[in-house]
C-alpha positions in Angstrom: 174.4 104.8 193.4 170.8 105.6 194.1 168.8 102.8 195.9 165.4 101.8 194.4 162.3 102.4 196.6 161.7 98.7 196.5 165.1 97.8 197.9 164.9 100.7 200.4 161.6 99.3 201.7 163.2 95.8 202.0 166.2 97.3 203.9 163.7 99.0 206.4 162.4 95.5 207.2 165.6 93.4 207.1 168.4 95.8 207.9 171.8 95.0 206.5 171.3 91.3 206.1 172.1 89.6 202.8 169.8 90.3 199.9 169.9 88.1 196.8 169.0 90.5 193.9 168.4 90.0 190.2 170.7 92.1 188.1 171.4 92.7 184.4 174.5 93.8 182.5 174.9 94.9 178.9 177.7 94.4 176.5 176.7 97.0 173.9 178.3 97.1 170.5 178.0 99.9 168.0 178.2 99.5 164.2 182.0 99.8 164.3 182.3 96.9 166.8 183.2 99.2 169.8 181.9 98.5 173.3 180.0 101.0 175.5 181.5 101.6 178.9 180.9 104.0 181.8 183.3 105.3 184.4 181.5 104.7 187.7 181.0 107.6 190.0 181.2 105.4 193.1 184.7 104.0 192.5 186.1 105.7 189.4 186.5 102.3 187.5 185.3 101.7 184.0 182.5 99.2 183.7 179.7 97.8 181.6 176.2 99.3 182.0 174.3 97.3 184.6 171.5 97.5 187.1 168.9 95.8 189.3 165.5 94.7 188.1 162.4 96.3 189.5 159.3 94.4 190.5 157.3 93.4 187.4 160.1 94.1 185.0 161.4 91.6 182.5 165.2 91.3 182.3 165.4 92.6 178.7 163.2 95.6 179.7 165.6 96.3 182.6 168.7 96.3 180.5 167.1 98.7 177.9 166.1 101.0 180.7 169.4 100.9 182.6 171.6 101.5 179.5 169.5 104.5 178.5 169.4 105.9 182.1 173.2 105.6 182.4 174.4 106.5 178.8 171.5 108.0 176.7 172.1 105.2 174.2 169.1 103.2 172.8 169.7 99.5 172.5 168.2 96.3 171.3 169.1 93.2 173.4 170.2 90.4 171.0 170.9 87.4 173.2 171.9 86.3 176.7 175.6 85.7 176.9 176.1 84.6 180.6 174.2 83.9 183.7 176.0 83.8 187.0 175.8 84.5 190.7 178.4 87.1 191.9 180.2 86.8 195.2 178.4 88.4 198.1 179.5 92.0 198.7 179.2 94.3 201.8 178.8 98.0 201.0 180.4 100.7 203.2 177.0 101.2 204.9 177.1 97.5 205.9 174.4 96.4 203.5 175.1 92.9 202.2 174.0 91.9 198.7 174.6 89.1 196.2 173.6 89.6 192.6 172.3 86.9 190.2 173.3 88.5 186.9 172.0 88.0 183.4 174.4 89.5 180.8 173.0 90.5 177.4 174.8 91.2 174.2 173.1 94.3 172.8 173.2 96.5 169.7 173.1 100.2 169.8 170.3 101.7 167.7 170.2 105.3 168.6 171.2 108.1 170.9 174.6 109.7 171.6 176.7 108.2 174.3 176.9 110.7 177.2 176.7 110.8 181.0 172.9 110.7 181.6 172.6 110.3 185.4 174.7 110.6 188.5 176.0 107.1 188.4 178.8 107.8 185.8 181.7 110.3 185.5 182.2 109.6 181.8 180.7 107.4 179.1 182.4 106.3 175.9 182.9 103.8 173.1 186.0 101.7 173.1 187.6 99.4 170.5 188.2 95.8 171.8 191.9 96.3 171.5 191.9 99.6 173.4 189.7 99.0 176.4 190.5 100.8 179.7 191.3 98.7 182.7 188.3 96.5 183.6 187.7 94.1 186.5 188.0 90.4 185.7 184.2 89.9 185.7 183.8 92.7 183.2 186.4 91.1 180.9 184.7 87.7 181.4 181.3 89.2 180.3 182.9 90.7 177.2 184.6 87.4 176.3 181.2 85.6 176.7 179.6 88.2 174.4 182.1 87.5 171.7 181.4 83.7 171.8 178.4 81.8 170.5 176.0 80.4 173.1 175.5 81.2 176.7 178.1 80.8 179.5 177.0 79.5 182.9 178.7 77.7 185.8 178.8 74.0 185.5 177.7 73.7 189.1 180.3 71.0 189.7 178.6 68.6 187.4 
């Protein structure tokens, strides 16, 4: 996955230490109720389109940009379905990161699903009852998109 110039500059200053980064994820539905997924180039797993916000970007702008960059599909964000902080991760190069993720339910409005950058091996539409294997967090995000309201951790309250 390419690293943004903003994060690269931060890494030059702080090295591999933990970065807390704002991220967005899309659960994109087409008119047939199918979900858009991409097979990731870094690990070969199917996942929802996602990415990191750039300075000055609004979350909804980021998700529109990321979905198009990864899949060539044009979308309209409809609502926020979950907000959560993911567990910290250490990448193979020892960079540590923790994402605060905003997941959007989105509607496809144009474009043809295809690999549109080097982050994906394949892109496709999948019926809810015929999804490829997904990580638990991906399944959770889809479940949230199918429910009314917004999911968030109760923070022990």
